N, C-alpha and C positions, 0 to 999 in steps of 0.2 A: 502493497500500499505507502509508503512511502518513496518508491523510487513513482509510481504511476503519480503519488501527487508531485513530484519534481519535477518529472516528465511534463503533467497539465500547466504548471508556473514557468516554466521555460515557455512550451509553447503561447502561455498568454501571454508573458510579460510584453512583448514587440502592442500587443492590442491597449494593455493597462495600460504605456508611456504614450500613447496616441491618446485617447481617452481622457488621461490626464494634464494635455499638454498645455499649454499657457502663454499667452502671450509676455514678453519682460515687463519689469517694474515701469521700464520706462512707454510701455505704449496706453500707461491712466497718465504720465503727465500732463501738465497744464504749461507747461513751462512755452514761452511765445504765438499763448492761445490767449484770446480773448475774451472770453466767451464758457469764463468759468462757471460764472455769475449764472447761466442761465445752460448749464449741462449740457455747452458745446450748442446751444443755436442762438443764432444769429438772424435778422431779419437783416439784408440787401440793399441799401436803394440804387437803384437802376433808372437810367434815362434810358425814355422811347419818346418816338414822335410827339406823343402825346404831355409832355412832362414825364416829371416823376412817380415812382409807381418802390414798394420795399416788394422782395420775393424773399422768402423763408427757406433754409437750411441750418442742417444738423449734426454737426463733429460725430465721431464715433471715433474713439479712439486717438493715438499721436505716436507716427512716425515719418520723422524728415523725409524718409527713400520714398511713399512712397503712398500717396491721396487718389483716392479712389472715389470721384462726381458722380452719380447715381442721376440719368435722366431718364424721368418715365417715359412710357406713351400716352399714347389718345391720341391729339391731341388733347389734351382737359385732363386727363387724366394726374394722376397724384403717386406722389413718393410710396404713398404707405405698402402697396407690396410689394418691395422692395424690402421688406421687413426681413425678410426669409433670412440673409445677408445674416445677420447678426447671432444667427446659429453656425456660421463659420468663419465669416472672417475675422475679430474678432483674437480663435485660436492661431488665426495663421500671422497677429501681425500687424495687421494690415485696417491701416485707416482708410476709413468709410462718411461719405457726408450726403448725407438726404436731401432732396433738394425739390419743391414747390416750383416748377415753371411758372410764369406770372399769368393768373386765370385762374388758376391750379388750387386747392383747399386752403391751405391755412397761409398763402401767399395773398397779393393784395388781385381782390378781382376786379377791374376795368369794365362797363356797361352801360350800354345806353347808345343814343346815333355816336356814330364818330369812330369807338372803339374798332371795328372791325378792322383798321388801316392797322393794328399791333396785330391780327395775328397773318404773322407773312416767317419765310423761315426764315431769312434774311434777318428779321426783328430777334426771332428768339435765336439766332448766333451771335449777335450784337450783347441779350444779355448775359448769357455764355461767358463770354468771356470779360466782363463787367463783375460776372459771381466768381470769375479765377482770380480776375486780381485787389476782390475784395477778400479772398480767401489767402492770398500771397501766394496762390500755385503759381509754381513754373516748370520747363524741362526739365529737372531736378527730384523732381519727385509730382506731376500731374498726371494721373491716369484719369482716361475718361471712359466712364462702360455707358452708352444708350440702348435702350432696350426698345425694339416694338418701331413707332416714333421717335423715340430718342436715339432711335442709331441712326436716322435717316438725318436728326439732329448732329451726330455728335460726325459725321459724314462730311456736311458742310461745315461745320465747326474745324475740323482736320484740314480737308482739303483750302481755309482760309486762316490757318491758327495753327499750323500743327510746327511752327518751330518751336512751341511751349509744351509740350508735350513727351509726353517718356514712352504712354503707349494709349494704347484704344482696345474698346472690347464692343463689337457689332452684333450686338443679338436678337436674334429674329428677326433681323430686318434684312431685307435685298436692296440695292443699292438702285432699283428704277418699279416705279408705281407701275409703269406698263405691262413691266411684266409678272408683277404682283398680279393685275388686274389677269392678264392670259393664265395663269397657273389655276385661276379660281373657278374664269368659266372651263377649264381644256380639262382639268385634270378636280377639281372637288365636286365642286355643282356634275358631271356628269354621274358622281357614285348614289348622290345623295334620292333620295323618293323620289320619284316624278312628280306626285299630287301636293306632297307639299312643297316640293322645291317653285312648280306655279301658280300656286297660293303665295307666296315669299314672296315672288315677284310680280305679281299683280299688288299685292299691299306698295312694293313700293312703286309699282307707277300708278298709282290714286294716290300717294304719297300718308300713305295710315304707318308710317313704319313705329306710329308712336301707338299703336293700336296693339293689345298684353297678348292679344296670339302672334304677332311677330316673333315676339322674344320667346314666347311657349312653343314657338316649331322649331326657331333656330336655336335653342338650347339642345334641344337632344340629338335634333340636326350634324349641329355646327361644332359648337361650341365646344360642349364633351367629347367633341373628337379630336379637334382643330386649337382649339383654343387654351383648353384645362382639361386633362381626360382622365376625369373623375364627375361624379354624379356630381353636382350644381350642390343638392344638399351637405356635402362633404367637401365644398371646396373650403379653405383656409381660411377665419377670419378676415385675414388683410386684407383678401386677396377683394371681399365680398362689401369692405367697407370703404375700398378705393371704389368697388363697379358705384356704390351707391355715393360716391364725393365728386363721379366725372363732372365737369364743364360742358354739357351735350349742346352750348351754343358754337363753343370751341370748337369739339369732336364734329359739331354737323357741318360746321364749315369748312375746315380745313377737314377730313375725311370725306365728310359726305354721308348720307345716312343710310347705306347700304352695307349693311354688314360683312356683302359678299363681295369688297371689293372698295374703290377707293373713289370717289368722283367731287372731290369738291377744291381747295385751295390743290392739292399735291397731285390733282390725278395725273399729271404733265411731267410730276417731278423726273427725273433721269440722270444718274450721271454714272453708268454704265462705263464712258467714255475715257470718265477722268480718272477714277479709284487708283491706279498705277501711280496717281501720284503722291497717294500718299505712304510717306516712308516710313510712317512709326515701326515698333514690334504694335502688329496689329491680331488680335482673335477675335474671331468669326465663331457664332455658338447657334448650331440649327438642331432643329428638332426635327426626326426623321415624320411624326406626324403634323405637322407643323402648318399653320396656312401660306407661310411663303415655301417657294420652294430649297428642300433642301442639298438635290443636288447642282441648282443655279448656285446655294450660300458658298458648297464645294469652290465651284470658277471663280465667286469673287473672291474667296483666300487664296488660288495660285496668280488671279491676278494681283495680287498684293505681293507687294519688295520682298516684305516681312511678315509675310501671313500668314498666318493657320488655320487652321478648321476644329474645333471641336464638334462633334455630334453624337446629341444624346437622343442612342436608340429606342427611349421609351419617350421621348420628350415630343407634347408639343409648342403652341405658341406661348407659353408662361414654363416654358423646359426649369424654371428655377425649383419650379415644385412637383406638378409630375416625372422627372427623374432625376431630382433636387441631385445624389450624391455624382452622377455623371460630370452634373453643370457645376459643383461648387465646386469637386475635385480640379477639375479641368481650368477653372477661372482660377483657382486658388496657385494653382502646377506653372499656369501662367505667365502669375502678379511676379511671384516669386524667382520665373529667370530672368525677369528681366531689373527687380528691385535694387540688384547692388551695379545696373551698367552706369 
């Protein structure tokens, strides 16, 4: 029995080390930060064509060599669905920053006549740059992760300001909205129930996407298969909270009313011929069951001079939940590989 116990102890030792891993004491240091009174929260003033507003950020951890700014999707979503990162990044000693873009959640939400001028990709890029400056991030530590719409924003930022970046993560997003629409039309839709799809298309044509029946059909036919692969009743609380706080006006204006493709401000957005200009280390994360074509995302990684692909074989559009182990193991590995560069 003593030999068996010793053997089991030896086998379990590596796993115990992982389970007990903790960031260095410096990870909890507030040195050089002015957000100790607010627990890492900072309201950052930004200048826009309509004057000044404030956006909400929250820093978690301290790592002078690596700070990951998180760009949520939507447009008009919130930082809340990123809260799964709390389960993985602190143990790896990675500093990360939650951020609600203008119009979202805890940030200012300009409304009324004339405010639609704010909801343009170029203006969002300048917002990110102002946030970077306010957080004192630079090419020695600044990494950017954009998920879904945030991936579009991350690519646009990198194409204009990559001199400030240490690395980039494009999570569950392609470099072309026309390609995304083509994949939805020719791959995703043909696999759906024809009668239900026809009903969805009819409601879209009649501008009745706010009809509860619309989302009732799409939840089982689309969302639970390609957005987050588990029954909606089991979706993690941060996800349902984020969906409950979405700014539907911004979302509809930029993405369009349909959940099976984009038709708004972003309809013709395409950076497929420019992606090769992003020369910083870049990780492209794809889900096998994503709303975006995983094979196309693999091609994106090959176009990037320092690109690499992380495929989540069980994942969909929110692979950080339905293929969580693959997602975070790959993300942490990538970030650690660039940390000391």
